[in-house]
N, C-alpha and C positions, 0 to 999 in steps of 0.2 A: 857158804860152808859154815858148819858149826861143830861143836863138840857136845855130846850128851853124856851126862853122868847118871848112873843108876846105882843106888846104894841100898843095901839091906843086910840083915843079920840072919844067918841060917841056923836053925836048931842043930845042936851038936849031934843028936841022934839021926839027923837027916843028911849029915855032911857027905858021906860016901855016895849016896844016891844023887845029891846035888852035883858033886864033882863029876860023876859019870855023865849026867845029863848036860852039864855045861860044856864038856868036851865036844859033844855033838853040836851044840849051839855055835860054838866057836868055829867048828869046821864049816858050818853053813853060812856064817857071817864073818867074812874076813876083816871087816872094819871094826870088829869088837876086840878089845883088850880087857882081860879080867885080872883084877888085883885083890889080894887079901890083906887085911890089916895085920902088920907085924906085932903091934901092941894089943890088938884086939882080934884074936882068932875067930873065925867064922863071920867076920864083918867083911863083906865083899863090895867092891866098886867095879862097875862096868864102865869102860870109856869107849864111846862110839864116835868114830871120826868120819867126817865127810857126809853126814846125813843132811838132806835138804830139810827145810822147815816142814814140808808136807810129810816126809818120812818120819820126822820126829813126832808130829801130831798123831800120825797113824800108829806108831809104836806106843805112844803114851795111852792112846785109846785102847789098844790091844792088851796092854799090861795093867792099866789102872782104871779103865773105864768100867761103868756099871755093867754093860753088856758082856764084857770079857769074863766076868765071874760066872756067867751062865753058860758060856760056850765051852763045852768039853773038848772040842777039837782045837782050841786055842793052844798054840805052841808054848805059851808062857804059863799055862794053867798049873803045872806041877809046883811052881814057886809058891803059889797060894798056900800050899800045905807045908812047905819047908821054911818059909820066912817066919822068924820069931815074931809073933804078934799078927801074923797074916798079912794079907794084901794092903791093909791100912798102913803098914810100916815100910812099904816100898816107896822110896823117894826117887823122883826123876827130875833132873835139872837140864835145861838147855842154855848153852852159852854161844854167843857169836863173838868173833874177833873185833876188838876195838880198833877202829880206823883212825 
């Protein structure tokens, strides 16, 4: 089991579209928790609990991989336009519990 953190800043002008879209994503993925920075509005962190290492790699490829940028059917594609600085500013980290 692991925890995955995904961090990005949403453009102010895209905030409402993003929040509406993220509601749908959270309904589809019960293991997702979404947080917004209290000191930094529009800075969002997703926390994904219980993903396998394979699920993490698949998510990372779908969200940050080169092919993902070309796939218009990709669930994560709207973020490319809403993240301040684009896809290059999306950060994804994978953590496993220290035994």
